[in-house]
C-alpha atoms as one frame of an Amber mdcrd trajectory, in Angstrom:
protein
   0.000   0.000   0.000   1.278   3.375  -0.896   0.609   6.736   0.645  -0.149
   9.632  -1.653   3.443  10.907  -1.650   4.800   7.460  -2.507   2.136   7.035
  -5.175   3.341  10.228  -6.843   6.971   9.077  -6.613   6.148   5.749  -8.278
   3.931   7.416 -10.904   0.687   5.723  -9.873  -1.903   7.075 -12.303  -4.720
   7.950  -9.938  -4.335   9.369  -6.464  -7.935  10.589  -6.420  -9.285   9.607
  -2.996 -12.888   9.471  -4.242 -11.924   6.668  -6.635 -11.090   4.304  -3.771
 -13.848   2.986  -1.487 -13.698   1.604   2.037 -12.307  -1.874   2.708 -15.162
  -4.416   2.634 -16.010  -6.071   5.953 -15.536  -9.567   4.464 -12.155  -8.821
   2.865 -10.376 -11.705   4.607 -12.833 -14.297   3.271 -12.176 -13.011  -0.261
  -8.449 -13.860  -0.050  -7.675 -17.318  -1.514  -6.044 -19.869   0.812  -2.876
 -20.156  -1.288  -2.358 -16.390  -1.019  -2.915 -16.538   2.750  -0.214 -19.211
   2.920   2.118 -17.053   0.851   1.472 -14.012   3.061   1.884 -16.155   6.212
  -1.513 -15.475   7.777  -1.922 -17.095  11.241  -2.884 -20.728  10.766  -1.778
 -20.756   7.127   2.012 -20.593   7.453   3.693 -23.587   5.892   7.386 -22.776
   6.095   9.777 -24.892   8.157  10.516 -22.164  10.719   6.803 -21.732  11.533
   6.430 -25.491  11.992   9.442 -25.553  14.341   8.019 -22.640  16.351   4.620
 -24.354  16.644   6.290 -27.590  17.818   8.419 -25.631  20.330   5.365 -23.919
  21.806   3.324 -27.153  21.801   5.970 -28.811  23.973   5.397 -26.141  26.599
   8.696 -24.373  26.211   8.879 -20.667  26.872  11.657 -18.302  25.791  13.960
 -17.230  28.633  15.265 -13.956  27.085  18.639 -14.441  28.823  21.445 -12.399
  27.307  24.716 -14.230  26.906  28.043 -12.604  26.080  30.464 -10.035  27.367
  29.354  -7.492  29.938  31.233  -4.201  30.064  32.049  -3.126  33.625  34.121
  -0.386  35.175  37.360  -1.617  36.786
């Protein structure tokens, strides 16, 4: 999606706001399943990393956010 300034930069023909209507309330049901998979909608992701994350969370593991590495201290 482009804002009006970006639309002018990329030479989009019409930036007339009256030409565009509101987003329909059933827009998500209009998106085909293969496109949802491509865009990685929740429940539609099929890449290996998403499968690993789902398996990790299903096993009950939680991230520990511990930082490892050097700590700079004053001597």
